[in-house]
N, C-alpha and C positions, 0 to 999 in steps of 0.2 A: 262804673264802667268808664274806661279811658276812651279818648277820641279815636285812637287807632283800632280799637275793638269794634267800632261802629262802621268801619269801612268794609264794604263788600267788594270782593275781587273775583271776577269770572275767569277761570283758568281753562284754556283749551290747548289742544295739540294739533299741529298741522302736519299731516303725514306726507302730503304732496299736493299737486294740483293738476288739473286738466281743463281743457276748454272743449265744449261741444254745443251744437245748436240746441235750442230749447225744445224743438220738436223731437229730437233724439232722446232727450232726458224724459220727456213726457211719455214716450213709447216704452220706456224701461219698466219691467215688472219687478215684483218682489224677488229678491235674491240675485238681481242683475249685478254684474261685476263692472266697475268703472276703473279703467286703467289709469294709473297716475304716472307722473313724470319722474319718479324716484325708484331706486332699487331697495331691497329689504335691508341692506347694511347702511344706507344713507342716514344722516342725522335728521331728526324731526325738529320742528320749531315749537317752542312753548310760548304761549301768548297769555298775558294778563290784561284783561279788558281790551282785547284785540291789538295789543301792543307787544311786539316780540321782545321777550326778556331773557330767553335762554335757548340753548340747543341741547339735544339729548339723543339717546338710543332707546329703542323699544326693547323691552325684555319680557320674556315669558317665564312664569313660574307656575307650573301646573296649569290650572285653568284661568289663572290671573294674568292680566297684562299690565305692565308698569313702564315707567320711563326713568332711565338713569340720566341725570343731568351731567353733561360733559363740558358745558361752558356757559358762562353767564354773559349776556350782551349788555354792555354799559352804554348809556346814552345820557348826555347832559340834559338837564331840565329845559334848557333853551331850545333843544331840538325835538321836544315832545309837542304834540298837538295842543295848542292853547286852550281848546275847549275842555281838555281833561285835567287842567291844572287850576286849582283854586286855593284860596287861603282859608285856613281854619285856625282861629285864635292866633293870628299873627304868623303862622307857619305855612309855607307853601307845601302842598301835598298833591300827589297824583290821585285822581278819582276816576270812576267809571264814566264812560260817555254814553 
């Protein structure tokens, strides 16, 4: 098994965000709706280990939900959090934090 196959990457999609007091969150019941700061046609952010790596659009195909990648976000290694960069066998790689 090669080194790259040993790296685990957590992928998540950020649909939007909102701010609310904790007491309001605690009073919400099952099925409550939380209003976000985005519209349905806005791009979503794709994150790898909590680092933004791409943007995309939500697509629906029957009962399935997917993401179409519309752009890749490039960031030099010098601009990444240092705690997520380490050397493996002489090569610098991005790892989970």
